[in-house]
N, C-alpha and C positions, 0 to 999 in steps of 0.2 A: 538401093543403095541407101546405108545410113553412114552419114560423114560426121566426122568429129574434127576440130580444128584447134590445134595450139598455137598461141601467138610467141610462145617460147623459141628465140632464136637458135638455141644451141640445144645439144642433146645433154641429158635425157629428157624426153617429152613424157608427161603424164596426162592420161585421158581419164577422167572420171565418169563412173556408169552409174547413176541412181538407179533405184528400183524402177521408176517408171521409164527409164530409157531401156534396161534390161528387158522390161515387158514388152515395150513396143518393138524391140528386135524379135523376141520370142513370137509376137502375133503376126510380124512379118513373114517370119520363117514358115508359120502354118499357113499362109495365103499363097507364098510365092514358091517358085522351084528352087531358086537361089537368092540368098541375100548376102551383099557385101557390107563389111563394116570398113570403112575407109577412114583412115587416120592421118590428117594432113599435119606433117611435123613442121612447123613455121615455113620458111621458105627451102627448107633442106630437101623436102621429097614428100612421097605419100606411101602409106602403108596400106594394102588391101588385104583384108582377111576374109576369105569364103566363109559360108556357113559353118562348114565342119572345123576350119582352122579357129574361128571364134570360139567354137564350143570345146575345141581341144585346150586352148589357154584358159578357158572358163573364169572369165573375170568375175570376181566377187564384188566388184566396186570400182576397180580400176585397172587399166591396161598402162604397161611401161614400156616405151619404146626407145632405145639408145642406137648410136651408130657412131663408129669411128670412121674416119676419112677414108673414102673409097671402099667401104666395108658394106656388107649386109646390115639390115636393121636387126637387131635383137629386140623380140617381143616378149614379153612376161606378163603372165595375167596377175591376179589380185594374190594368188596363193604364192606366187614366186617360184614355185616348184616346175611348172611347165614354162618351156621357153621353145621360141622357133626362131628361125633367121629367114628373113623375107627380103628379096632383093626389090630396090626402087623401080625396076623395070617391070615388075610382075603385075601391076596396077592394069595396065590395058589389056594385057595377055590373059589375065583371068577373066574380066568383063567380056572380052571378044570371044573368048571359049563358052562361056555360058550362053551368050546370044546363039551360038551355031547350033 
């Protein structure tokens, strides 16, 4: 599990990924069956991206997460073209499914 944390209280939250961060995630993917990129959005909640989801949004340097009240998180990669919606409650479900 690779964890990033934003101290910002309100949406949107931006998570920077330097080249060494991206390389570390890539190395983890080579060694492990599943890697989760977990983005802690202040006190609001947690976005959990599985390996395939992380690759799908393809962060070139940042991931932007936004959320309206009682809605799913909208996650965008650095190119802003690919986006996905992820529920706050998906974090434990994805991790437990990978452990089975």
